[in-house]
C-alpha positions as CSV (number, residue, x, y, z in Angstrom):
1,X,12.3,17.2,20.6
2,X,15.4,14.3,21.2
3,X,16.7,12.3,23.6
4,X,20.1,11.2,23.4
5,X,22.2,7.6,24.1
6,X,25.4,7.4,26.4
7,X,27.1,8.3,23.3
8,X,25.6,11.4,22.4
9,X,24.0,10.8,19.2
10,X,20.1,11.2,18.2
11,X,19.0,7.3,17.4
12,X,16.8,6.0,15.5
13,X,14.2,3.3,15.5
14,X,16.2,2.1,12.0
15,X,19.8,2.0,14.2
16,X,19.1,-0.2,16.8
17,X,20.1,-3.4,17.1
18,X,17.1,-5.0,18.4
19,X,18.4,-8.8,17.8
20,X,20.3,-7.4,20.8
21,X,17.1,-7.2,23.1
22,X,17.2,-9.6,26.3
23,X,13.8,-10.7,26.8
24,X,14.3,-13.2,29.8
25,X,16.6,-10.1,31.4
26,X,13.1,-7.7,30.6
27,X,11.1,-10.2,32.2
28,X,12.9,-10.8,35.1
29,X,13.0,-7.0,36.0
30,X,9.7,-6.2,35.1
31,X,7.1,-9.0,34.8
32,X,8.2,-12.0,37.4
33,X,6.4,-10.2,40.2
34,X,3.2,-7.7,39.9
35,X,4.6,-4.3,40.1
36,X,2.9,-1.7,41.7
37,X,2.6,0.2,38.3
38,X,1.0,-2.8,36.7
39,X,-1.3,-3.3,39.7
40,X,-2.5,0.6,38.7
41,X,-3.0,-0.2,35.5
42,X,-4.5,-3.7,34.6
43,X,-8.0,-2.1,36.6
44,X,-8.4,-0.1,34.3
45,X,-7.8,-2.0,31.3
46,X,-10.1,-4.6,32.6
47,X,-12.8,-2.4,33.1
48,X,-12.4,-0.5,29.9
49,X,-12.2,-3.7,27.6
50,X,-14.4,-5.5,30.4
51,X,-17.3,-2.4,30.2
52,X,-16.9,-2.5,25.9
53,X,-17.4,-5.8,25.6
54,X,-20.1,-6.6,27.9
55,X,-22.1,-4.4,26.0
56,X,-21.2,-5.8,22.4
57,X,-23.6,-8.6,20.7
58,X,-21.5,-9.1,18.1
59,X,-18.8,-12.5,18.2
60,X,-15.4,-12.8,18.3
61,X,-13.6,-9.9,17.0
62,X,-10.0,-9.9,15.9
63,X,-7.1,-8.1,18.6
64,X,-3.6,-7.0,18.2
65,X,-0.7,-6.5,20.7
66,X,1.8,-3.8,18.5
67,X,4.8,-4.6,20.1
68,X,4.3,-7.2,21.9
69,X,7.9,-7.6,23.2
70,X,8.1,-9.9,26.4
71,X,4.8,-8.7,27.8
72,X,2.0,-11.3,27.6
73,X,-0.9,-8.9,29.5
74,X,-2.7,-6.9,26.9
75,X,-2.7,-10.1,25.2
76,X,-4.2,-11.6,27.8
77,X,-6.7,-8.5,28.6
78,X,-7.8,-8.7,24.5
79,X,-8.2,-12.8,24.7
80,X,-11.9,-13.3,26.3
81,X,-13.5,-11.7,23.3
82,X,-11.2,-12.4,20.1
83,X,-10.6,-15.3,18.0
84,X,-7.5,-14.0,17.3
85,X,-5.2,-12.3,18.9
86,X,-2.1,-10.8,16.6
87,X,1.3,-10.4,18.2
88,X,3.3,-8.5,16.6
89,X,6.6,-7.8,17.1
90,X,9.7,-6.7,15.7
91,X,12.7,-7.9,18.0
92,X,14.1,-11.9,16.9
93,X,14.7,-12.5,20.6
94,X,11.1,-11.0,21.3
95,X,9.7,-12.8,18.7
96,X,11.5,-16.2,19.6
97,X,10.6,-15.7,23.3
98,X,6.4,-15.1,22.1
99,X,6.4,-18.1,20.6
100,X,7.9,-20.1,23.0
101,X,4.9,-18.8,25.0
102,X,2.6,-20.2,23.1
103,X,1.5,-23.8,24.1
104,X,1.5,-22.9,27.8
105,X,2.6,-19.6,29.3
106,X,5.1,-19.6,31.9
107,X,3.7,-19.4,35.5
108,X,4.6,-15.5,36.3
109,X,1.4,-14.3,33.9
110,X,-0.9,-15.9,35.9
111,X,-0.9,-12.9,38.5
112,X,-1.9,-10.8,35.8
113,X,-4.5,-12.9,34.7
114,X,-6.0,-12.9,38.2
115,X,-6.1,-9.7,38.5
116,X,-8.2,-9.4,35.0
117,X,-10.4,-12.2,36.7
118,X,-11.8,-9.3,39.4
119,X,-13.6,-8.0,37.3
120,X,-17.1,-10.2,35.9
121,X,-16.7,-10.1,32.7
122,X,-13.0,-12.0,32.6
123,X,-14.1,-13.6,36.0
124,X,-16.6,-15.4,33.9
125,X,-14.9,-16.6,31.5
126,X,-15.0,-20.3,32.0
127,X,-12.1,-21.7,29.7
128,X,-8.7,-22.3,30.9
129,X,-6.9,-18.9,29.7
130,X,-3.5,-20.7,28.5
131,X,-5.9,-22.9,26.4
132,X,-7.3,-20.1,24.5
133,X,-3.9,-18.0,24.7
134,X,-3.3,-21.3,22.7
135,X,-6.4,-21.2,20.0
136,X,-6.1,-17.5,19.2
137,X,-2.2,-16.0,20.0
138,X,-0.6,-15.4,16.9
139,X,3.1,-14.1,16.8
140,X,3.7,-12.1,13.8
141,X,7.2,-10.3,13.3
142,X,7.0,-7.0,11.7
143,X,8.2,-3.1,11.8
144,X,5.5,-0.9,13.0
145,X,5.6,1.8,10.3
146,X,5.0,-0.7,7.9
147,X,1.0,-1.6,9.7
148,X,-0.2,1.1,7.3
149,X,-0.4,-2.0,4.5
150,X,-3.0,-3.5,7.1
151,X,-5.8,-0.4,7.1
152,X,-8.0,-0.4,9.9
153,X,-8.0,-5.1,10.0
154,X,-8.6,-4.5,14.1
155,X,-11.1,-4.6,16.1
156,X,-9.5,-3.9,19.4
157,X,-6.1,-2.9,20.1
158,X,-3.4,-2.7,22.8
159,X,0.5,-0.6,22.2
160,X,2.5,-1.0,25.3
161,X,5.9,0.9,26.2
162,X,6.5,0.6,22.0
163,X,6.1,4.3,20.5
164,X,8.4,6.6,22.8
165,X,10.6,3.3,23.5
166,X,12.1,2.2,20.5
167,X,13.4,5.9,18.7
168,X,14.5,9.2,20.6
169,X,12.5,10.7,17.5
170,X,9.4,12.7,18.1
171,X,8.5,12.6,14.4
172,X,9.2,8.5,14.7
173,X,7.0,8.6,17.8
174,X,3.9,10.5,16.4
175,X,4.4,7.9,13.3
176,X,4.7,5.3,15.6
177,X,0.9,5.9,17.3
178,X,-0.2,6.8,13.7
179,X,0.4,3.5,12.7
180,X,-1.0,2.0,15.4
181,X,-4.5,4.0,15.4
182,X,-5.0,3.4,11.3
183,X,-4.9,-0.8,12.6
184,X,-7.4,-0.2,14.3
185,X,-11.0,-0.7,13.0
186,X,-13.8,2.9,13.5
187,X,-15.1,2.0,17.2
188,X,-12.2,-0.2,18.0
189,X,-11.7,0.2,21.6
190,X,-8.0,0.4,22.5
191,X,-6.0,0.7,25.0
192,X,-2.2,2.2,25.1
193,X,0.7,3.0,27.4
194,X,4.0,4.9,27.8
195,X,6.5,5.7,29.4
196,X,6.4,9.2,30.7
197,X,9.9,11.7,29.9
198,X,12.0,8.3,29.4
199,X,15.8,9.0,29.0
200,X,16.5,5.6,27.5
201,X,16.2,2.2,28.9
202,X,19.1,-0.7,29.4
203,X,17.8,-4.6,29.1
204,X,20.6,-6.4,30.7
205,X,24.0,-4.5,29.4
206,X,22.4,-3.3,25.9
207,X,21.2,0.2,26.2
208,X,18.1,0.9,23.8
209,X,16.5,4.6,22.9
210,X,13.0,6.1,24.1
211,X,11.6,9.5,23.6
212,X,10.8,12.3,26.1
213,X,6.9,12.3,25.9
214,X,4.8,13.9,28.5
215,X,0.9,13.8,29.0
216,X,0.5,16.7,26.3
217,X,2.5,14.7,24.0
218,X,0.0,11.3,24.6
219,X,-2.6,12.9,23.7
220,X,-2.0,15.2,20.6
221,X,-0.9,11.7,19.2
222,X,-4.1,10.1,19.9
223,X,-6.7,12.9,19.6
224,X,-6.8,13.0,15.6
225,X,-7.5,8.9,15.7
226,X,-9.3,8.7,19.0
227,X,-13.8,9.5,18.6
228,X,-13.2,9.7,22.6
229,X,-9.6,9.3,24.8
230,X,-9.1,9.0,28.4
231,X,-5.5,10.1,29.4
232,X,-4.3,9.0,32.8
233,X,-0.8,9.4,34.4
234,X,-0.2,7.0,37.6
235,X,0.0,7.9,40.5
236,X,2.4,5.3,41.8
237,X,5.9,6.5,42.6
238,X,8.3,5.6,40.0
239,X,10.3,2.9,41.4
240,X,10.7,0.4,38.6
241,X,14.1,1.6,37.1
242,X,15.8,5.5,36.5
243,X,15.3,7.7,33.8
244,X,11.8,7.9,33.4
245,X,9.3,10.1,35.6
246,X,6.1,7.9,35.6
247,X,4.0,6.3,33.1
248,X,0.8,7.3,31.4
249,X,-2.5,5.1,30.0
250,X,-4.6,6.1,27.5
251,X,-7.8,4.4,26.8
252,X,-10.4,5.4,23.6
253,X,-12.3,4.6,20.6
254,X,-11.1,4.3,17.0
255,X,-13.3,7.1,15.2
256,X,-14.4,6.9,12.3
257,X,-11.9,9.5,10.4
258,X,-8.9,11.4,11.1
259,X,-8.2,14.8,11.8
260,X,-5.4,15.9,9.1
261,X,-2.2,17.3,12.2
262,X,1.7,17.5,10.8
263,X,4.1,14.8,11.9
264,X,6.8,16.8,13.4
């Protein structure tokens, strides 16, 4: 299973000039306003984490957003229950953007926090969100394929539009999901989102690769590492850009062991 760039060649993760990623153009197109697709994702995401942590008596946990890019709302969704949220990102331009958001993130992210606050678990959170984000967020530059060095370090995790949007190789897609899941401790709640049947995408004038996956591929990549898993195909029609057929959101919990499956 491969997807080809406009030039016709398969593109692997190591072949991509990630320093050319334009986070400002990406935010302007995707997150300057709350898009209908994110408006559908956010309630599922907040209820998954909110319901989980409402039942827990443990203290603050550590969280990770893998491939954070120029998207803060996955980190915001974990923030109330974390004493540290690692924003793990490869692109140096995205790392610079994230570091620039630490002291006081931009106003456009308020609309995402407002949707999260509609769940009481978030609404009862008394601390100013910018103050909390400044305290707990930690930007770390790194490659998703190197996450295996950390073992099951994190107790909650997100990965939004990453594994299928960094390569056209199905093997690398599967390996990326594996590295994300194995970075989580047993029992950790997680959420991961995917562009369905993406043909690649632009930030500004730069093209970036994608792997063509659907619900079955997403489920197959996650199930070996999850004790419980829900996979949702969004009802919202795909209007964000051309070259994809929809979005997929998966929510679940990290299992206590892995089911051995081959990586194609």
